[in-house]
C-alpha positions as CSV (number, residue, x, y, z in Angstrom):
1,M,-31.3,-46.0,25.6
2,S,-28.3,-45.8,23.3
3,D,-26.1,-42.7,22.7
4,R,-26.6,-41.0,19.4
5,S,-24.3,-38.7,17.4
6,L,-25.2,-35.0,17.1
7,S,-25.0,-35.4,13.3
8,E,-28.2,-37.4,13.5
9,F,-30.0,-34.4,14.8
10,D,-28.8,-31.6,12.5
11,G,-30.6,-32.9,9.4
12,A,-27.4,-32.9,7.3
13,E,-25.4,-35.9,6.2
14,S,-21.7,-35.9,6.5
15,D,-19.9,-35.4,3.2
16,A,-16.2,-35.9,2.7
17,S,-16.2,-33.2,0.0
18,D,-17.6,-30.6,2.4
19,D,-15.7,-27.3,2.5
20,A,-15.0,-27.7,6.2
21,D,-13.2,-31.0,5.6
22,S,-11.4,-29.9,2.4
23,G,-8.2,-28.9,4.2
24,S,-8.4,-25.3,3.0
25,T,-7.6,-23.0,5.9
26,E,-7.5,-19.7,3.9
27,P,-10.4,-17.4,4.5
28,D,-12.5,-16.2,1.6
29,A,-11.7,-12.6,0.7
30,S,-15.4,-11.8,0.7
31,D,-15.5,-12.7,4.4
32,D,-13.3,-9.7,5.3
33,P,-15.1,-6.5,6.3
34,P,-14.2,-3.4,4.4
35,A,-11.4,-1.3,5.9
36,T,-12.5,2.0,7.5
37,T,-9.1,3.3,8.5
38,R,-5.5,2.8,7.6
39,F,-2.4,3.4,9.7
40,S,1.0,4.1,8.2
41,P,3.8,4.6,10.8
42,D,6.0,6.5,8.3
43,G,3.0,8.5,7.0
44,A,1.1,8.3,3.8
45,P,-0.5,11.0,1.6
46,C,-4.1,12.0,2.2
47,E,-6.0,11.4,-1.0
48,A,-7.8,14.7,-0.7
49,C,-5.1,17.3,0.3
50,G,-1.8,15.3,-0.1
51,D,-0.6,15.9,3.5
52,A,1.5,13.0,4.9
53,V,-0.4,11.6,7.9
54,T,-0.1,8.4,9.9
55,R,-3.8,7.7,10.1
56,R,-6.3,8.0,7.3
57,W,-10.0,7.3,7.2
58,H,-12.2,5.9,4.4
59,D,-14.3,8.7,2.8
60,D,-16.0,8.8,-0.6
61,G,-13.9,5.9,-2.0
62,G,-10.5,7.1,-0.8
63,F,-8.5,7.4,2.4
64,V,-8.2,10.9,3.8
65,C,-6.8,12.6,6.8
66,A,-8.9,13.7,9.8
67,D,-9.1,17.3,8.5
68,C,-10.5,16.2,5.2
69,K,-12.9,13.5,6.6
70,E,-16.6,14.4,6.6
71,W,-17.6,13.6,10.2
């Protein structure tokens, strides 16, 4: 019995123009999950009340402080 390559079993043929072999190492932006929180060590304004806070959460299309967030 001879050894066989795994590529013989996956049903796909190797292609030199395949994305995995193209040399591109940058991830596609669509692969990133949407941000649910933001941290700003110097503080950033809440989009609802304007208070400067270090942590803001995503709520209704903007980033708001814990007091303005609908939990």
